[in-house]
VEXSE-556629 format. One line per field, with one value per residue (C-alpha): residue in one letter; x, y, z. Coordinates in Angstrom, 1 decimal. Example, Ala and Ser with C-alpha at 12.3 -4.5 7.8 and 13.67 -1.06 7.14 Angstrom:
2
type = c(A,S)
px = c(12.3,13.7)
py = c(-4.5,-1.1)
pz = c(7.8,7.1)
This chain:
591
type = c(M,R,I,F,I,P,F,L,F,N,S,A,L,Y,L,N,W,A,S,A,A,T,N,P,S,Q,H,C,K,P,L,P,S,S,P,N,W,P,S,L,E,Q,W,H,A,L,N,E,S,L,S,G,Q,L,H,A,P,I,P,A,G,T,V,C,H,A,G,Q,P,G,Y,T,N,T,S,C,T,I,A,K,T,Q,W,G,N,S,S,W,H,A,N,N,P,W,S,T,D,Y,N,D,D,T,C,L,P,D,P,I,A,P,C,S,T,A,G,Y,P,A,Y,V,V,E,A,L,A,A,S,D,V,Q,E,A,V,N,F,A,R,Q,T,G,V,R,L,I,V,K,G,T,G,H,D,W,P,G,R,S,S,G,P,G,A,L,S,I,W,T,H,R,I,R,G,I,N,V,T,H,N,D,P,R,A,V,A,Y,G,G,V,A,S,V,K,I,A,A,G,M,Q,W,R,D,I,Y,Q,Q,A,A,A,H,N,L,T,I,V,G,G,G,D,V,N,V,G,I,G,G,W,I,L,G,G,G,H,S,P,I,S,S,R,F,G,L,G,A,D,Q,V,L,E,L,E,V,V,T,A,D,G,K,H,R,I,V,N,E,N,S,Y,P,D,L,F,W,A,L,R,G,G,G,G,S,T,Y,A,V,L,L,S,V,T,V,K,A,Y,P,R,M,P,T,T,A,Y,V,F,S,Y,N,T,T,A,N,S,D,T,F,W,S,L,L,A,Y,F,H,Q,Q,L,P,M,L,S,D,S,G,A,M,G,Y,Y,F,V,E,P,T,V,N,S,T,A,V,G,M,I,A,G,G,W,F,F,P,E,K,T,T,D,Q,A,K,A,I,V,S,P,M,E,K,V,I,L,S,Y,P,S,W,A,K,D,P,I,V,G,G,G,F,P,E,E,M,D,D,F,T,T,S,F,C,L,A,A,E,P,Q,S,V,G,V,D,G,R,L,G,S,W,I,L,D,K,K,A,L,S,K,P,L,D,T,L,K,T,Q,L,K,K,S,T,P,T,P,W,M,L,L,G,H,L,V,A,G,K,G,V,R,D,A,K,I,P,G,G,S,N,A,V,S,P,H,W,R,S,A,Y,S,H,I,V,I,P,R,S,W,P,Y,L,N,A,T,D,K,A,A,V,T,T,S,L,R,N,E,A,N,E,A,L,R,E,L,A,P,T,S,G,A,Y,M,N,E,A,D,P,T,I,S,D,W,Q,E,V,L,Y,G,D,H,Y,P,R,L,L,E,L,K,K,K,W,D,P,E,G,V,F,W,C,K,P,C,V,G,N,E,L,W,E,V,T,G,P,S,S,M,D,K,V,E,W,G,I,G,Q,T,G,G,K,I,C,R,K)
px = c(-90.0,-87.8,-88.7,-86.2,-85.3,-82.6,-79.3,-78.5,-74.9,-72.3,-70.8,-67.9,-66.4,-66.6,-65.4,-62.4,-61.5,-62.4,-60.0,-57.0,-55.3,-55.9,-54.9,-57.9,-57.6,-57.4,-60.4,-61.8,-64.8,-67.4,-68.4,-71.7,-70.0,-68.5,-69.9,-70.0,-72.1,-75.1,-78.2,-81.3,-83.0,-80.4,-80.9,-84.6,-84.2,-82.0,-84.6,-87.4,-85.3,-84.9,-88.7,-88.1,-85.2,-82.8,-82.5,-80.9,-79.2,-81.0,-78.3,-79.3,-78.2,-80.6,-83.3,-81.3,-81.0,-83.9,-85.2,-83.9,-86.1,-87.6,-86.4,-88.1,-86.8,-88.0,-86.2,-83.1,-83.1,-83.4,-80.5,-78.2,-79.1,-78.5,-75.4,-73.2,-75.4,-74.0,-77.4,-79.0,-76.3,-76.6,-80.3,-79.6,-78.5,-76.1,-74.5,-71.4,-70.1,-67.0,-65.8,-69.3,-68.9,-70.8,-74.0,-73.7,-76.8,-75.8,-77.6,-74.4,-72.5,-72.4,-74.9,-74.8,-74.8,-71.3,-69.6,-72.3,-72.9,-74.9,-77.4,-78.0,-79.4,-81.4,-80.7,-83.2,-82.0,-79.2,-81.0,-80.8,-77.0,-76.6,-78.5,-76.3,-73.0,-74.0,-74.9,-71.6,-69.6,-71.5,-71.3,-68.0,-69.5,-67.6,-69.3,-69.1,-70.8,-72.2,-73.4,-73.6,-71.0,-68.8,-65.7,-62.8,-60.8,-63.8,-64.3,-68.1,-68.1,-67.6,-68.7,-70.5,-70.5,-73.3,-73.6,-75.1,-76.7,-76.8,-78.3,-81.7,-80.5,-81.5,-81.5,-79.7,-79.9,-78.4,-77.6,-76.5,-74.0,-73.2,-70.5,-68.6,-68.3,-67.5,-64.6,-63.0,-63.6,-67.1,-70.5,-72.8,-72.8,-74.5,-75.5,-75.6,-77.0,-74.9,-77.2,-76.9,-75.1,-73.4,-76.1,-78.6,-76.1,-75.2,-78.8,-79.3,-76.1,-77.3,-80.7,-79.0,-76.5,-73.6,-70.5,-69.5,-66.4,-67.6,-66.9,-66.3,-68.8,-72.4,-73.4,-70.7,-71.9,-70.7,-69.5,-66.3,-65.4,-65.1,-63.8,-61.0,-60.0,-62.1,-60.6,-62.8,-62.5,-62.2,-60.1,-57.1,-59.1,-60.6,-58.9,-60.0,-63.4,-62.1,-60.8,-64.3,-65.8,-67.2,-68.9,-69.8,-72.6,-71.5,-72.1,-68.8,-67.8,-69.3,-72.7,-72.9,-74.4,-71.9,-71.6,-68.0,-66.3,-63.2,-64.5,-66.3,-64.0,-61.3,-59.0,-61.8,-62.6,-59.1,-59.0,-62.4,-61.3,-59.0,-58.4,-60.7,-64.2,-65.3,-62.5,-63.6,-67.3,-70.4,-71.2,-74.7,-74.2,-71.5,-71.6,-69.3,-68.6,-69.9,-68.8,-70.5,-71.7,-68.6,-68.3,-65.7,-64.0,-63.7,-60.9,-61.5,-58.4,-57.0,-53.5,-53.0,-50.0,-48.8,-50.0,-47.5,-44.6,-41.6,-43.3,-46.4,-44.4,-42.3,-45.5,-46.9,-43.7,-43.7,-47.4,-46.7,-43.8,-46.2,-48.7,-47.2,-47.2,-50.8,-52.0,-50.1,-51.7,-55.2,-55.9,-57.6,-59.4,-58.9,-57.0,-57.1,-54.3,-54.6,-51.4,-53.4,-57.0,-59.3,-56.6,-56.2,-52.9,-53.6,-52.3,-54.2,-54.1,-57.5,-59.3,-60.7,-59.3,-61.4,-60.3,-62.5,-63.3,-61.1,-62.2,-61.7,-58.8,-57.1,-57.6,-56.1,-53.2,-52.3,-52.5,-51.1,-47.4,-47.6,-49.7,-47.4,-44.5,-46.6,-48.0,-44.8,-42.7,-40.6,-37.2,-38.4,-41.2,-40.4,-44.0,-46.6,-48.8,-52.2,-55.0,-55.6,-58.4,-61.2,-62.5,-66.1,-67.6,-69.7,-72.0,-72.0,-69.6,-72.2,-75.0,-72.8,-70.5,-71.4,-75.1,-74.3,-71.6,-72.4,-71.7,-69.0,-70.1,-69.5,-70.2,-66.7,-64.0,-60.9,-58.5,-56.8,-53.2,-52.3,-49.7,-49.5,-46.9,-45.3,-43.4,-40.1,-41.4,-43.0,-39.9,-37.7,-36.0,-38.1,-36.5,-37.0,-40.7,-41.2,-39.7,-41.6,-45.0,-44.6,-43.9,-47.0,-49.4,-48.6,-51.1,-54.0,-54.3,-55.1,-54.1,-56.4,-54.8,-56.3,-54.9,-56.7,-54.1,-51.6,-52.1,-55.7,-54.8,-51.5,-53.0,-56.5,-58.3,-59.0,-61.3,-59.4,-56.1,-55.4,-56.8,-55.7,-55.5,-52.2,-49.4,-48.5,-51.5,-50.2,-47.2,-49.0,-50.0,-51.3,-53.0,-52.5,-54.7,-53.9,-57.0,-56.9,-59.6,-60.1,-63.0,-65.5,-64.6,-61.2,-58.8,-55.8,-56.2,-56.9,-53.7,-51.6,-53.2,-53.0,-49.5,-48.3,-50.1,-48.6,-45.1,-44.5,-47.0,-47.5,-43.8,-43.0,-45.0,-43.6,-40.0,-40.8,-41.7,-40.4,-41.4,-44.9,-48.0,-51.4,-55.0,-56.6,-59.9,-58.2,-55.2,-54.2,-55.3,-52.5,-49.6,-47.4,-46.3,-49.9,-49.5,-46.9,-48.3,-51.9,-51.4,-47.8,-46.5,-50.0,-50.3,-48.8,-51.3,-54.2,-53.3,-53.3,-56.7,-58.0,-57.0,-58.7,-62.0,-62.3,-60.3,-62.3,-61.9,-65.6,-64.6,-62.1,-61.3,-58.3,-56.2,-57.5,-56.0,-55.6,-55.8,-52.4,-53.7,-55.6,-54.6,-56.8,-57.0,-58.8,-59.4,-56.4,-56.8,-56.1,-53.0,-52.6,-52.4,-56.1,-57.3,-59.7,-60.4,-64.0,-66.0,-62.9,-63.3,-61.6,-61.3,-60.3,-58.5,-56.9,-53.1)
py = c(1.0,3.2,3.4,2.4,5.5,6.0,7.0,10.7,11.5,14.3,13.4,15.8,13.6,10.4,12.0,13.2,9.7,8.3,10.7,8.6,6.7,3.0,0.1,-0.8,-4.5,-3.5,-4.5,-1.6,-1.6,0.5,3.9,5.6,7.6,4.5,3.1,-0.3,0.8,-1.5,-0.3,1.0,-2.2,-4.3,-2.3,-2.7,-6.4,-6.5,-4.5,-7.0,-10.0,-8.3,-7.6,-3.9,-3.7,-1.8,1.8,4.9,7.3,9.9,11.2,11.8,15.4,16.3,17.3,20.4,21.5,23.4,21.6,18.2,15.3,15.5,19.1,20.6,22.6,19.9,17.1,19.2,19.7,16.0,15.3,17.8,16.4,12.8,13.3,12.2,9.1,5.9,4.0,6.7,6.1,2.4,2.7,4.7,2.7,5.3,7.3,6.3,7.2,9.0,11.2,11.5,14.8,14.5,15.9,17.4,18.5,22.1,24.3,26.1,22.9,21.2,18.4,15.7,11.9,11.8,10.2,7.5,4.1,4.2,1.8,0.0,-3.5,-3.7,-7.3,-9.2,-12.8,-14.8,-14.7,-10.9,-11.0,-13.7,-11.6,-8.6,-10.6,-12.2,-8.9,-7.3,-10.3,-10.3,-6.6,-5.8,-3.0,-2.4,-4.1,-2.9,-4.0,-1.8,-3.2,-0.2,2.0,2.1,1.9,4.3,3.1,3.8,0.3,0.5,3.6,3.6,6.2,4.6,1.2,-1.3,-1.6,-4.5,-3.2,-6.1,-4.3,-5.7,-9.3,-9.9,-12.6,-14.2,-17.8,-19.3,-23.0,-24.1,-26.9,-26.8,-29.5,-27.3,-24.5,-26.9,-28.4,-25.0,-23.9,-22.4,-23.4,-22.3,-21.1,-17.9,-17.5,-13.9,-12.5,-9.9,-7.0,-7.2,-4.7,-5.4,-3.9,-6.5,-9.3,-8.4,-8.3,-11.8,-13.0,-11.5,-13.0,-16.4,-15.8,-15.8,-13.8,-13.1,-11.5,-8.4,-4.8,-2.0,0.2,-1.2,0.3,-1.5,-4.2,-7.8,-8.0,-5.9,-6.2,-10.0,-10.4,-8.0,-9.7,-7.8,-6.7,-6.6,-5.4,-9.1,-10.4,-10.5,-13.3,-15.2,-14.1,-11.8,-11.9,-13.9,-16.5,-17.2,-18.2,-21.7,-21.2,-18.6,-18.3,-16.4,-15.7,-16.0,-14.2,-16.9,-16.2,-19.4,-19.6,-21.5,-22.7,-22.4,-24.1,-26.2,-29.1,-27.3,-25.1,-25.0,-22.7,-20.1,-20.6,-19.7,-16.6,-15.2,-15.0,-12.0,-11.6,-8.6,-7.8,-7.0,-9.3,-13.0,-13.1,-11.3,-12.3,-13.5,-14.9,-16.0,-18.5,-17.9,-19.6,-18.0,-18.4,-18.4,-15.3,-13.5,-11.4,-8.7,-6.0,-2.7,-0.3,3.4,5.5,9.0,10.4,14.1,16.5,19.6,19.7,18.7,18.8,16.6,15.0,14.3,12.5,10.6,9.6,8.3,6.4,4.8,3.9,2.1,0.2,-1.3,-2.6,-6.0,-6.6,-5.4,-7.6,-10.7,-10.2,-10.1,-6.5,-5.5,-2.5,1.0,4.2,7.7,10.2,14.0,15.9,19.1,18.7,21.3,24.0,23.8,23.4,19.7,16.6,13.4,9.6,8.1,4.9,1.7,-1.8,-4.9,-7.8,-10.9,-13.1,-11.1,-9.3,-5.6,-6.4,-8.5,-5.7,-3.1,-5.4,-5.6,-1.8,-0.6,-1.1,1.1,3.7,3.9,4.8,7.3,9.1,9.1,11.7,9.4,10.6,11.3,13.6,17.4,18.3,16.9,14.0,13.5,11.0,7.3,4.9,3.0,-0.5,-1.5,-5.0,-6.1,-9.0,-9.6,-8.0,-8.1,-6.3,-3.9,-2.7,-3.8,-2.8,0.3,1.7,4.7,4.5,6.8,9.9,9.8,12.1,13.6,13.9,12.1,9.2,6.9,6.0,3.0,0.5,-2.7,-2.8,-5.9,-6.4,-5.6,-2.2,-1.4,-2.4,0.2,2.8,5.6,8.3,6.3,5.7,9.3,10.7,8.5,8.8,12.6,12.6,10.4,12.6,16.3,18.8,19.1,15.5,12.5,8.9,5.9,2.9,-0.6,-3.2,-6.0,-8.6,-10.5,-14.1,-14.5,-13.6,-15.4,-18.7,-18.5,-21.8,-21.3,-23.6,-25.3,-24.6,-21.2,-18.3,-15.3,-12.8,-10.9,-12.7,-9.3,-9.7,-12.9,-11.2,-7.9,-6.2,-2.7,-1.5,2.3,4.5,8.1,9.8,12.9,15.1,18.2,20.6,19.4,20.1,21.5,19.9,21.9,20.9,17.3,17.1,18.6,16.4,13.1,13.7,14.4,11.4,9.1,10.4,11.6,10.4,6.9,6.5,7.4,4.4,2.2,3.0,1.5,-1.8,-1.9,-5.5,-5.2,-3.9,-2.3,-3.5,-3.3,-1.8,1.1,1.7,4.4,3.2,5.1,3.1,2.1,-1.3,-2.3,-5.9,-6.5,-4.0,-5.3,-9.0,-9.9,-13.3,-14.4,-12.2,-14.5,-17.2,-14.7,-13.4,-17.0,-17.6,-14.3,-15.5,-18.8,-17.6,-14.3,-14.7,-12.0,-9.4,-9.0,-7.6,-4.7,-2.3,-0.3,-1.5,-5.1,-8.4,-8.3,-4.5,-4.4,-6.5,-3.4,0.2,3.1,6.6,9.3,13.0,14.9,17.5,15.0,13.3,9.9,8.2,9.1,7.5,4.6,5.5,6.0,8.6,9.6,6.5,6.3,4.4,0.8,-1.2,-4.6,-4.4)
pz = c(8.9,6.7,3.0,0.3,-1.9,-4.5,-3.0,-3.4,-3.0,-3.1,-6.5,-6.2,-3.4,-5.4,-8.6,-6.7,-5.8,-9.3,-11.0,-9.7,-12.5,-12.4,-14.6,-16.9,-15.8,-12.2,-10.1,-8.0,-5.7,-7.5,-6.1,-6.8,-9.6,-11.2,-14.5,-12.9,-9.9,-9.5,-11.4,-9.6,-10.7,-8.9,-5.7,-6.0,-6.4,-3.3,-1.4,-2.4,-1.3,2.1,2.4,2.3,4.8,2.5,3.4,1.9,4.2,6.2,8.5,12.1,11.9,9.0,11.5,12.3,8.6,6.9,3.9,5.0,6.0,9.5,10.1,13.2,16.1,18.5,16.6,16.4,20.1,20.6,18.2,19.9,23.3,22.2,20.1,23.0,23.8,22.4,22.8,20.6,17.9,18.2,17.3,14.2,11.1,9.8,12.6,14.5,18.0,16.8,13.9,12.4,10.7,7.4,8.8,12.3,14.3,13.7,11.2,10.3,9.6,6.2,5.8,3.1,2.8,1.3,4.3,4.8,3.2,0.0,1.5,4.8,5.2,8.4,9.2,11.3,10.5,8.9,5.5,5.4,6.0,3.4,0.8,1.6,1.5,-1.8,-3.4,-2.3,-3.7,-7.0,-7.6,-5.9,-3.8,-0.6,2.4,6.0,9.2,12.0,15.3,17.6,15.9,18.9,16.8,17.3,14.2,12.0,10.5,10.8,8.5,4.7,2.1,-0.8,0.8,1.5,5.3,7.3,10.5,12.9,15.9,15.2,15.6,19.2,21.8,24.8,25.8,29.0,29.3,32.8,33.1,29.3,29.0,26.5,29.1,32.0,30.0,30.0,33.5,33.2,34.7,31.9,28.4,27.1,23.5,22.5,19.3,17.4,18.2,21.9,24.2,27.4,29.6,28.2,28.6,32.2,33.1,31.9,33.6,36.9,36.6,36.4,39.1,36.7,36.0,32.4,30.9,29.1,28.3,30.8,28.9,29.1,25.8,23.8,21.5,21.4,17.8,17.2,20.9,21.0,17.5,18.3,21.6,24.1,27.4,30.5,34.1,35.0,32.2,34.6,36.3,33.4,30.2,27.4,25.7,22.8,25.2,26.4,23.0,22.6,19.2,16.6,14.2,11.1,7.4,5.5,2.3,0.1,1.6,3.6,7.1,9.3,12.8,13.8,16.8,17.7,15.7,12.8,10.7,13.4,11.4,11.0,14.7,15.5,13.3,14.3,18.0,18.0,14.2,14.1,12.9,9.3,8.1,7.8,8.3,9.6,13.2,13.9,17.4,19.8,22.6,25.5,28.9,32.1,35.7,39.1,40.8,42.1,45.3,45.0,46.9,45.1,46.1,45.0,45.1,44.3,44.7,44.1,44.0,42.2,38.6,35.9,38.4,38.8,41.8,39.7,37.0,39.6,41.3,38.0,37.3,40.7,40.4,37.2,38.7,41.2,38.7,38.2,41.9,42.3,39.4,40.6,44.0,42.5,41.6,38.3,37.0,35.6,36.4,35.0,34.9,34.5,34.7,35.2,36.4,34.7,34.6,38.4,40.3,40.9,39.1,39.8,39.5,40.3,39.6,41.0,41.6,41.9,44.1,43.2,46.2,48.6,51.8,52.4,54.8,52.1,49.5,51.9,52.7,49.0,48.4,51.7,50.9,47.8,49.5,52.5,50.1,48.2,51.2,53.3,51.5,49.3,48.2,44.7,45.9,46.1,46.7,49.1,47.9,49.4,48.9,49.5,49.0,50.6,50.1,49.5,49.4,46.5,47.0,43.3,40.7,37.9,39.7,41.8,39.1,35.6,35.9,37.9,35.5,33.4,29.7,28.2,26.4,22.6,19.6,19.5,16.9,18.1,17.9,20.4,20.7,22.9,23.8,25.8,28.6,30.0,33.3,31.7,30.6,33.9,35.8,34.0,36.2,37.6,35.5,32.3,33.0,34.1,30.9,28.6,30.3,30.3,26.6,26.0,28.0,28.0,29.4,28.6,27.6,29.9,30.1,30.6,32.2,32.1,34.5,32.6,31.6,33.8,35.0,33.8,30.2,30.3,31.5,30.0,29.3,25.6,23.7,21.0,22.8,21.2,19.3,17.1,20.0,19.6,21.5,23.0,25.3,26.9,28.6,29.3,32.5,31.5,28.4,28.2,26.1,25.2,23.7,21.6,20.2,18.1,17.2,14.6,11.0,11.9,9.5,10.7,14.3,13.3,11.3,14.1,16.9,15.0,13.7,17.2,18.6,15.9,15.8,19.4,22.1,20.9,20.1,23.7,25.0,22.3,23.4,26.8,25.1,21.5,20.9,22.3,20.4,20.7,21.1,17.7,18.9,20.6,18.4,16.0,12.6,10.9,12.4,9.5,10.8,11.9,11.0,13.7,16.2,16.1,15.4,16.2,15.1,14.2,11.2,8.5,9.4,9.6,6.1,4.7,6.3,4.8,1.4,2.0,3.5,1.6,-1.7,-3.5,-0.7,0.1,3.5,3.6,6.3,7.6,9.4,9.0,7.9,4.1,3.9,2.1,-0.8,-1.9,-2.4,-1.5,-3.0,-0.9,-1.2,-2.6,0.2,2.9,4.2,2.6,6.0,6.5,3.3,3.8,7.5,8.6,6.7,4.7,2.6,-0.8,-4.0,-3.2,-5.9,-5.9,-6.3)
């Protein structure tokens, strides 16, 4: 058990923020340098109420810095080796998967606690979460929530905040023939505690011969994924993660422990399913519907041609034109696009489709017309195209794919751009698609495609009739992600890369579908019109419910519902669009 110690911080960072002029009557969330920061006695009292589960930050990278706690060569080697392992970060109260620069496992890098929460509550039960929420509400301290830290937009980070770490809240319970699940097309319900990751959940589903709609990365946690909507490799069949929710167990901003479903607090039930994490309540558990064991045919494919050539971009455009047909015929899955593969002369589209309850012959019959065109010297191809695919039967989707999948590597500095494309966008002329896709993914970057919507999301059987998932999803076919990265601690490269992503690459996708939007968990958090882009027509109702359920703004993050009710001032050395994001943080004041 970690020992409670007074928070030691980099005062220069907080004094920088505190120097911003504010109205004397304006309410601001206190920072460690603020005169209204809770006293040490108050923190000690909170620690006692938590039975010693309040911890001050000891960054994971300190073991590589002489004079810091835990410093040894052996510990440093472990930290360096594990920095890209998301399970390792999930088991650390302070670190996060991305953009964790405050104390890198590198002895020549700076190391401080400045980018981390002031304290972390290691929550083991609902009462621990209640104590933390009540403390934040009463003192005004910023409150954040970390499950696993697998959060690209940076909502589970917050300098000077009080963090609730829910990863220790454990448990999975399966109820076969639960009438609540049966009423909405399931055969069982699965109650999942907030600290669980998808590998744990899939193992239980497989043990009970069930199929469950879950994340494509087995190390992702349940919390932010499902509260933000949650796409899945099989959401084209059953709907998004949020569409599966039968009930949630939460602690709301008033510190009350509530059971939320279509009959109990129905407005909150609507908002929590797709309205985003760290916004309305802290998740303790969620109960979802599950389906029977599902045989599937997988189809692994790869199409290659001359790198970054006109043929490559024409191939990519044609491939995207075929996605609605593939989805409507039963295909779902992922594809990866590299205009130039590892500085070679090859450009590649590769991936895998899943065809639930279809034979290998049926899968080949669906894909063959597209492949026949691609591999038969089409009129738009000036260079040869080679490749193809092969089908493979899976007796059970959960055991053959979900439990066999390797988690993504993390520990990088980066940002995602993304856009959701509907049939109208994907049906645009070849030259239009070619031009815009090329603008979105110039060499050396890659594109990640997710064929995860279509009929299953459009016609999902949603408990309560509807939820807060962005309407953009209901007409979607492909969710396109364009990742970017930059070297650690390189502010110049970060500014150049993120500006280009926001103003050029993401806009190129947006021009294909101007009235669509982006998936909040994989979107650029600096988008200016984020309310419409992330939430669509649901935003006005979500904002009203934010004011109802969290009138004091206990929960705040960027870009989250109600963010605009506050203003944030960050480091003067940084572009204002970055203020409030992740470890950048800032001084947060009510407007």
